[in-house]
SEGUPA-732283 format. One record per residue (C-alpha): residue number from 0; chain; x negated, z negated, y. Coordinates in nm, 2 decimals. Each point is the difference from the previous one (the first is absolute). Last residue first. Example, Ala and Ser with C-alpha at 12.3 -4.5 7.8 and 13.67 -1.06 7.14 Angstrom:
2
+-----+-----+--------+--------+--------+
! seq ! mol !     xx !     zz !     yy !
+-----+-----+--------+--------+--------+
!   1 !   A !  -1.37 !  -0.71 !  -0.11 !
!   0 !   A !   0.14 !  -0.07 !  -0.34 !
+-----+-----+--------+--------+--------+
This chain:
273
+-----+-----+--------+--------+--------+
! seq ! mol !     xx !     zz !     yy !
+-----+-----+--------+--------+--------+
! 272 !   A !   2.42 !   3.31 !  -3.25 !
! 271 !   A !  -0.27 !  -0.13 !   0.23 !
! 270 !   A !   0.10 !   0.00 !   0.36 !
! 269 !   A !  -0.21 !   0.20 !   0.24 !
! 268 !   A !  -0.12 !  -0.09 !   0.35 !
! 267 !   A !  -0.19 !   0.25 !   0.20 !
! 266 !   A !  -0.30 !  -0.01 !   0.24 !
! 265 !   A !  -0.13 !   0.23 !   0.27 !
! 264 !   A !  -0.25 !  -0.12 !   0.26 !
! 263 !   A !   0.15 !   0.00 !   0.35 !
! 262 !   A !  -0.19 !   0.19 !   0.26 !
! 261 !   A !  -0.21 !  -0.19 !   0.25 !
! 260 !   A !  -0.01 !   0.14 !   0.36 !
! 259 !   A !   0.16 !  -0.32 !   0.15 !
! 258 !   A !  -0.22 !  -0.24 !  -0.19 !
! 257 !   A !  -0.36 !   0.10 !   0.00 !
! 256 !   A !   0.10 !   0.23 !   0.28 !
! 255 !   A !  -0.01 !  -0.29 !   0.24 !
! 254 !   A !  -0.37 !   0.03 !   0.00 !
! 253 !   A !  -0.27 !  -0.25 !   0.09 !
! 252 !   A !  -0.37 !   0.06 !  -0.06 !
! 251 !   A !  -0.24 !  -0.29 !  -0.01 !
! 250 !   A !  -0.36 !  -0.11 !   0.08 !
! 249 !   A !  -0.11 !   0.33 !   0.17 !
! 248 !   A !  -0.34 !   0.13 !  -0.09 !
! 247 !   A !   0.08 !   0.36 !   0.10 !
! 246 !   A !   0.00 !   0.13 !  -0.36 !
! 245 !   A !   0.34 !  -0.14 !  -0.08 !
! 244 !   A !   0.15 !   0.20 !   0.29 !
! 243 !   A !  -0.13 !   0.33 !  -0.14 !
! 242 !   A !   0.11 !  -0.11 !  -0.35 !
! 241 !   A !   0.36 !  -0.04 !   0.11 !
! 240 !   A !   0.03 !   0.36 !   0.14 !
! 239 !   A !   0.21 !   0.16 !  -0.28 !
! 238 !   A !   0.15 !  -0.32 !  -0.13 !
! 237 !   A !   0.15 !  -0.05 !   0.35 !
! 236 !   A !  -0.09 !  -0.19 !   0.31 !
! 235 !   A !   0.23 !   0.09 !   0.29 !
! 234 !   A !  -0.05 !  -0.33 !   0.18 !
! 233 !   A !  -0.21 !  -0.29 !  -0.10 !
! 232 !   A !  -0.36 !  -0.12 !  -0.02 !
! 231 !   A !  -0.09 !  -0.37 !  -0.01 !
! 230 !   A !  -0.31 !  -0.18 !   0.13 !
! 229 !   A !  -0.08 !  -0.36 !  -0.06 !
! 228 !   A !  -0.19 !  -0.19 !   0.28 !
! 227 !   A !  -0.27 !  -0.24 !  -0.11 !
! 226 !   A !  -0.28 !   0.25 !   0.06 !
! 225 !   A !   0.08 !   0.02 !   0.37 !
! 224 !   A !  -0.30 !   0.16 !   0.18 !
! 223 !   A !  -0.20 !   0.24 !  -0.20 !
! 222 !   A !   0.23 !   0.04 !  -0.30 !
! 221 !   A !   0.30 !   0.02 !   0.22 !
! 220 !   A !  -0.16 !   0.28 !   0.21 !
! 219 !   A !  -0.09 !   0.19 !  -0.31 !
! 218 !   A !   0.35 !  -0.03 !  -0.14 !
! 217 !   A !   0.16 !   0.11 !   0.32 !
! 216 !   A !  -0.23 !   0.31 !   0.00 !
! 215 !   A !   0.09 !   0.08 !  -0.36 !
! 214 !   A !   0.36 !  -0.04 !   0.10 !
! 213 !   A !  -0.03 !   0.28 !   0.25 !
! 212 !   A !  -0.16 !   0.23 !  -0.25 !
! 211 !   A !   0.28 !  -0.08 !  -0.25 !
! 210 !   A !   0.27 !   0.10 !   0.25 !
! 209 !   A !   0.21 !  -0.27 !   0.16 !
! 208 !   A !   0.37 !  -0.03 !  -0.06 !
! 207 !   A !  -0.01 !  -0.38 !   0.03 !
! 206 !   A !  -0.33 !  -0.18 !  -0.03 !
! 205 !   A !   0.13 !  -0.34 !  -0.07 !
! 204 !   A !  -0.22 !  -0.28 !   0.12 !
! 203 !   A !  -0.01 !  -0.34 !  -0.16 !
! 202 !   A !  -0.11 !  -0.34 !   0.12 !
! 201 !   A !   0.06 !   0.08 !   0.37 !
! 200 !   A !  -0.22 !  -0.18 !   0.26 !
! 199 !   A !   0.03 !   0.22 !   0.31 !
! 198 !   A !  -0.34 !   0.16 !  -0.07 !
! 197 !   A !   0.14 !   0.12 !  -0.33 !
! 196 !   A !   0.32 !   0.14 !   0.17 !
! 195 !   A !  -0.21 !   0.16 !   0.27 !
! 194 !   A !  -0.22 !   0.18 !  -0.25 !
! 193 !   A !   0.31 !   0.13 !  -0.18 !
! 192 !   A !   0.16 !   0.12 !   0.32 !
! 191 !   A !  -0.32 !   0.19 !   0.09 !
! 190 !   A !  -0.01 !   0.17 !  -0.34 !
! 189 !   A !   0.37 !   0.11 !   0.04 !
! 188 !   A !   0.34 !  -0.07 !  -0.15 !
! 187 !   A !  -0.03 !  -0.37 !  -0.05 !
! 186 !   A !   0.24 !  -0.25 !  -0.17 !
! 185 !   A !  -0.11 !  -0.36 !   0.04 !
! 184 !   A !   0.00 !  -0.26 !  -0.27 !
! 183 !   A !   0.01 !  -0.38 !   0.06 !
! 182 !   A !  -0.04 !  -0.24 !  -0.29 !
! 181 !   A !   0.20 !  -0.30 !  -0.10 !
! 180 !   A !  -0.18 !  -0.30 !  -0.14 !
! 179 !   A !   0.03 !  -0.22 !   0.31 !
! 178 !   A !   0.37 !   0.08 !   0.04 !
! 177 !   A !   0.09 !   0.19 !   0.32 !
! 176 !   A !   0.01 !  -0.18 !   0.33 !
! 175 !   A !  -0.35 !  -0.07 !   0.13 !
! 174 !   A !  -0.14 !   0.31 !  -0.15 !
! 173 !   A !   0.27 !   0.20 !   0.18 !
! 172 !   A !  -0.13 !  -0.11 !   0.34 !
! 171 !   A !  -0.35 !   0.12 !  -0.08 !
! 170 !   A !   0.14 !   0.33 !  -0.14 !
! 169 !   A !   0.20 !   0.05 !   0.32 !
! 168 !   A !  -0.30 !  -0.07 !   0.22 !
! 167 !   A !  -0.20 !   0.26 !  -0.19 !
! 166 !   A !   0.28 !   0.26 !   0.01 !
! 165 !   A !   0.07 !  -0.03 !   0.37 !
! 164 !   A !   0.31 !   0.19 !   0.12 !
! 163 !   A !   0.21 !  -0.02 !  -0.32 !
! 162 !   A !   0.34 !   0.17 !  -0.01 !
! 161 !   A !  -0.13 !   0.34 !  -0.11 !
! 160 !   A !  -0.22 !  -0.18 !  -0.25 !
! 159 !   A !   0.31 !  -0.11 !  -0.19 !
! 158 !   A !   0.13 !   0.36 !  -0.04 !
! 157 !   A !  -0.34 !   0.12 !  -0.10 !
! 156 !   A !  -0.02 !  -0.25 !  -0.28 !
! 155 !   A !  -0.12 !  -0.36 !   0.03 !
! 154 !   A !   0.00 !  -0.17 !  -0.34 !
! 153 !   A !   0.04 !  -0.37 !  -0.02 !
! 152 !   A !  -0.03 !  -0.07 !  -0.37 !
! 151 !   A !   0.22 !  -0.13 !  -0.27 !
! 150 !   A !   0.31 !  -0.09 !   0.20 !
! 149 !   A !   0.10 !   0.36 !   0.08 !
! 148 !   A !   0.05 !   0.07 !  -0.37 !
! 147 !   A !  -0.16 !   0.07 !  -0.34 !
! 146 !   A !  -0.31 !   0.11 !   0.19 !
! 145 !   A !  -0.24 !   0.22 !  -0.19 !
! 144 !   A !   0.03 !  -0.02 !  -0.38 !
! 143 !   A !  -0.29 !   0.13 !  -0.22 !
! 142 !   A !   0.01 !   0.29 !  -0.24 !
! 141 !   A !  -0.07 !   0.01 !  -0.37 !
! 140 !   A !   0.32 !   0.16 !  -0.12 !
! 139 !   A !   0.15 !  -0.33 !  -0.09 !
! 138 !   A !  -0.08 !  -0.12 !   0.35 !
! 137 !   A !   0.20 !   0.28 !   0.15 !
! 136 !   A !   0.29 !  -0.09 !  -0.23 !
! 135 !   A !   0.00 !  -0.35 !   0.14 !
! 134 !   A !   0.02 !   0.16 !   0.35 !
! 133 !   A !   0.31 !   0.19 !  -0.10 !
! 132 !   A !   0.17 !  -0.31 !  -0.15 !
! 131 !   A !  -0.07 !  -0.22 !   0.29 !
! 130 !   A !   0.11 !   0.26 !   0.25 !
! 129 !   A !   0.32 !   0.08 !  -0.17 !
! 128 !   A !   0.26 !  -0.14 !   0.24 !
! 127 !   A !  -0.04 !   0.29 !   0.25 !
! 126 !   A !  -0.21 !   0.28 !  -0.16 !
! 125 !   A !  -0.36 !  -0.03 !   0.10 !
! 124 !   A !  -0.22 !   0.13 !   0.28 !
! 123 !   A !  -0.17 !  -0.35 !   0.05 !
! 122 !   A !  -0.33 !   0.15 !  -0.11 !
! 121 !   A !  -0.20 !   0.04 !  -0.32 !
! 120 !   A !  -0.38 !  -0.05 !  -0.03 !
! 119 !   A !  -0.27 !   0.17 !  -0.20 !
! 118 !   A !  -0.32 !  -0.20 !   0.01 !
! 117 !   A !  -0.35 !   0.14 !   0.03 !
! 116 !   A !  -0.34 !  -0.04 !  -0.16 !
! 115 !   A !  -0.02 !   0.36 !  -0.11 !
! 114 !   A !  -0.07 !   0.10 !  -0.36 !
! 113 !   A !   0.36 !   0.06 !  -0.08 !
! 112 !   A !   0.18 !   0.12 !   0.31 !
! 111 !   A !   0.19 !   0.28 !  -0.18 !
! 110 !   A !   0.11 !  -0.24 !  -0.28 !
! 109 !   A !   0.16 !  -0.23 !   0.26 !
! 108 !   A !   0.21 !   0.28 !   0.15 !
! 107 !   A !   0.12 !   0.10 !  -0.35 !
! 106 !   A !   0.07 !  -0.36 !  -0.09 !
! 105 !   A !   0.22 !  -0.04 !   0.31 !
! 104 !   A !   0.22 !   0.30 !  -0.12 !
! 103 !   A !   0.03 !  -0.16 !  -0.34 !
! 102 !   A !   0.09 !  -0.34 !   0.13 !
! 101 !   A !   0.26 !   0.15 !   0.24 !
! 100 !   A !   0.16 !   0.20 !  -0.28 !
!  99 !   A !  -0.01 !  -0.29 !  -0.23 !
!  98 !   A !   0.19 !  -0.22 !   0.24 !
!  97 !   A !   0.28 !   0.26 !   0.05 !
!  96 !   A !   0.03 !   0.10 !  -0.36 !
!  95 !   A !  -0.01 !  -0.35 !  -0.14 !
!  94 !   A !   0.25 !  -0.14 !   0.25 !
!  93 !   A !   0.24 !   0.30 !  -0.03 !
!  92 !   A !  -0.03 !  -0.01 !  -0.38 !
!  91 !   A !   0.11 !  -0.36 !  -0.03 !
!  90 !   A !   0.28 !   0.04 !   0.26 !
!  89 !   A !   0.12 !   0.31 !  -0.18 !
!  88 !   A !   0.02 !  -0.16 !  -0.34 !
!  87 !   A !   0.15 !  -0.33 !   0.11 !
!  86 !   A !   0.36 !   0.06 !  -0.11 !
!  85 !   A !  -0.12 !   0.20 !  -0.30 !
!  84 !   A !  -0.18 !  -0.29 !  -0.15 !
!  83 !   A !   0.30 !  -0.23 !   0.08 !
!  82 !   A !   0.26 !   0.24 !  -0.15 !
!  81 !   A !  -0.21 !   0.04 !  -0.31 !
!  80 !   A !  -0.04 !  -0.37 !  -0.07 !
!  79 !   A !  -0.36 !  -0.09 !   0.00 !
!  78 !   A !  -0.36 !   0.14 !  -0.03 !
!  77 !   A !  -0.22 !   0.18 !   0.24 !
!  76 !   A !  -0.34 !   0.12 !  -0.14 !
!  75 !   A !  -0.29 !   0.08 !   0.24 !
!  74 !   A !  -0.25 !   0.26 !   0.12 !
!  73 !   A !   0.01 !   0.24 !  -0.30 !
!  72 !   A !  -0.27 !   0.26 !   0.08 !
!  71 !   A !   0.12 !   0.36 !  -0.02 !
!  70 !   A !  -0.19 !   0.11 !   0.31 !
!  69 !   A !  -0.30 !  -0.23 !   0.05 !
!  68 !   A !  -0.03 !  -0.34 !   0.16 !
!  67 !   A !  -0.29 !  -0.16 !   0.19 !
!  66 !   A !   0.06 !  -0.37 !   0.03 !
!  65 !   A !   0.04 !  -0.16 !   0.34 !
!  64 !   A !   0.32 !  -0.18 !  -0.09 !
!  63 !   A !   0.00 !  -0.06 !  -0.37 !
!  62 !   A !   0.09 !   0.20 !  -0.31 !
!  61 !   A !   0.18 !  -0.08 !  -0.32 !
!  60 !   A !   0.28 !  -0.18 !   0.18 !
!  59 !   A !   0.28 !  -0.19 !  -0.18 !
!  58 !   A !   0.33 !  -0.03 !   0.18 !
!  57 !   A !   0.26 !  -0.23 !  -0.16 !
!  56 !   A !   0.30 !  -0.02 !   0.24 !
!  55 !   A !   0.13 !  -0.33 !   0.14 !
!  54 !   A !   0.09 !   0.14 !   0.35 !
!  53 !   A !  -0.24 !  -0.21 !   0.21 !
!  52 !   A !  -0.28 !   0.00 !  -0.26 !
!  51 !   A !   0.03 !   0.38 !  -0.07 !
!  50 !   A !   0.01 !   0.08 !   0.37 !
!  49 !   A !  -0.31 !  -0.21 !   0.05 !
!  48 !   A !  -0.18 !   0.21 !  -0.27 !
!  47 !   A !   0.11 !   0.31 !   0.19 !
!  46 !   A !  -0.15 !  -0.13 !   0.33 !
!  45 !   A !  -0.33 !  -0.11 !  -0.16 !
!  44 !   A !  -0.02 !   0.33 !  -0.18 !
!  43 !   A !   0.02 !   0.20 !   0.32 !
!  42 !   A !  -0.33 !   0.19 !  -0.02 !
!  41 !   A !  -0.16 !   0.23 !  -0.26 !
!  40 !   A !  -0.27 !   0.25 !   0.10 !
!  39 !   A !   0.05 !   0.37 !  -0.08 !
!  38 !   A !   0.06 !   0.27 !  -0.26 !
!  37 !   A !   0.35 !   0.13 !  -0.02 !
!  36 !   A !   0.32 !  -0.03 !  -0.22 !
!  35 !   A !  -0.06 !  -0.37 !  -0.06 !
!  34 !   A !   0.25 !  -0.15 !  -0.25 !
!  33 !   A !   0.24 !  -0.29 !   0.03 !
!  32 !   A !   0.13 !  -0.11 !  -0.34 !
!  31 !   A !   0.35 !  -0.11 !  -0.09 !
!  30 !   A !   0.11 !  -0.24 !  -0.27 !
!  29 !   A !   0.37 !  -0.05 !  -0.06 !
!  28 !   A !   0.25 !  -0.28 !  -0.08 !
!  27 !   A !   0.36 !   0.11 !  -0.02 !
!  26 !   A !   0.23 !  -0.12 !   0.28 !
!  25 !   A !   0.28 !   0.25 !  -0.09 !
!  24 !   A !   0.00 !   0.12 !   0.36 !
!  23 !   A !   0.33 !   0.10 !   0.16 !
!  22 !   A !   0.01 !  -0.24 !   0.30 !
!  21 !   A !  -0.38 !  -0.02 !   0.02 !
!  20 !   A !  -0.01 !   0.38 !   0.08 !
!  19 !   A !   0.17 !  -0.09 !   0.34 !
!  18 !   A !  -0.32 !  -0.17 !   0.12 !
!  17 !   A !   0.10 !  -0.28 !   0.24 !
!  16 !   A !   0.11 !  -0.06 !   0.36 !
!  15 !   A !  -0.31 !   0.17 !   0.14 !
!  14 !   A !  -0.24 !   0.07 !  -0.29 !
!  13 !   A !  -0.26 !   0.20 !   0.19 !
!  12 !   A !  -0.04 !  -0.19 !   0.33 !
!  11 !   A !   0.06 !  -0.34 !  -0.17 !
!  10 !   A !  -0.29 !   0.07 !  -0.24 !
!   9 !   A !  -0.24 !   0.12 !   0.26 !
!   8 !   A !   0.08 !  -0.30 !   0.22 !
!   7 !   A !  -0.06 !  -0.24 !  -0.29 !
!   6 !   A !  -0.33 !   0.16 !  -0.08 !
!   5 !   A !  -0.13 !  -0.02 !   0.36 !
!   4 !   A !   0.12 !  -0.36 !   0.03 !
!   3 !   A !  -0.16 !  -0.10 !  -0.33 !
!   2 !   A !  -0.34 !   0.16 !   0.10 !
!   1 !   A !  -0.01 !  -0.18 !   0.34 !
!   0 !   A !   0.07 !   0.17 !   0.33 !
+-----+-----+--------+--------+--------+
């Protein structure tokens, strides 16, 4: 879903048939400021700016997506008729809080892996209708997007593999049908399965729910026999055990918790008297 569509849906959801305050407002011009109440990483500016363009409200940002912000920082000014500023207050705050929470959470993961040549990836575990927004927030926090959808890469998970008799033959046939630039990734839960996936011709192998010691063996096998194959670790990886996985020599770590475990960053809007 594009930026305009996400913003439009958020507005329609909140306003409904119209803000009742507008029926009694005196239409005075006001200036409001959005203030950070916590430290973190800002995200969501592009969505709020689009709201301002769509609804003809003057929104001036002092910070940019990806910027580090501190408690007390003024993020932006919102100017216009009082009823219009207040009409969009919650939508503005929701978008900033939600996106900044994901960006901040992602940045904490990224910081832990500093010094390791590794990418932090998100997953498709996103809220319906908000995938583009949430994955954008991951990028603001220094993470890297995995698949945006099923059309990005042919990924064979355990449920797919249960319906495949000959993996090598399946991959050979898939190469003839999927786009030339598309890659094939195979989810593996054991060292032997990972070796089989590489020998079958996969471009990427996901080491799912494997222990770091097991992944090290997979990495060693890859380095000796299939240097072109990318390796990804996933499954129950947290901030507490992240470094152990980073030390294995894996190319990437994917975690749905970058998004679904993120806590909203707190912001408030105040109108100057």
